[in-house]
C-alpha positions in Angstrom: 0.1 0.1 0.1 1.2 3.2 -1.2 2.1 5.8 1.5 -1.0 8.2 0.3 -3.4 5.3 0.6 -2.5 4.6 4.2 -2.7 8.5 5.0 -6.2 8.2 3.3 -7.2 5.1 5.1 -6.4 6.5 8.6 -8.2 9.9 7.7 -10.9 8.1 7.1 -11.1 6.2 10.0 -10.2 9.1 12.4 -13.3 10.9 10.2 -15.4 8.2 11.5 -14.7 8.5 15.1 -13.9 12.1 15.6 -17.3 12.7 12.8 -16.2 15.9 11.1 -14.5 16.1 8.0 -14.4 19.8 6.2 -12.1 22.5 8.1 -15.0 24.5 9.2 -16.9 21.5 11.4 -13.1 20.6 13.0 -12.5 24.0 14.1 -16.3 24.5 15.3 -16.0 20.9 16.7 -12.7 21.7 18.3 -13.7 25.1 20.1 -17.2 23.0 21.3 -14.7 20.1 22.7 -12.9 22.7 24.4 -16.0 24.2 26.3 -17.6 20.9 26.8 -17.5 19.5 30.7 -15.2 16.4 29.8 -12.4 14.7 31.2 -8.8 16.5 30.3 -7.7 13.3 28.7 -10.5 12.8 26.5 -10.4 16.4 25.3 -7.0 16.1 24.6 -7.7 13.1 22.3 -10.4 14.2 20.5 -8.5 17.7 19.5 -5.4 15.9 18.8 -7.3 14.0 16.3 -9.1 17.0 15.0 -5.3 18.6 14.6 -3.7 15.3 12.9 -7.3 15.6 10.2 -6.2 19.5 9.9 -2.6 18.9 9.3 -3.3 16.1 6.8 -6.4 17.8 4.9 -5.6 17.0 1.1 -4.9 20.4 -1.0 -7.4 21.0 -4.2 -4.7 19.1 -6.5 -5.0 16.0 -4.3 -8.4 15.7 -4.3 -10.2 13.6 -7.1 
């Protein structure tokens, strides 16, 4: 499996866990997570996932 295919597979799994995909959705979800009354470790894990999705977002050239 090529590197780009691995990244796409991991992104798809993380999108399923986080429940958001677009930049706007992810940024809004991060704000909500920071304000949510939840254990800090849980919030940190979700926010790290959001940051990973934002960092690996495909560019216009990479989109099908």
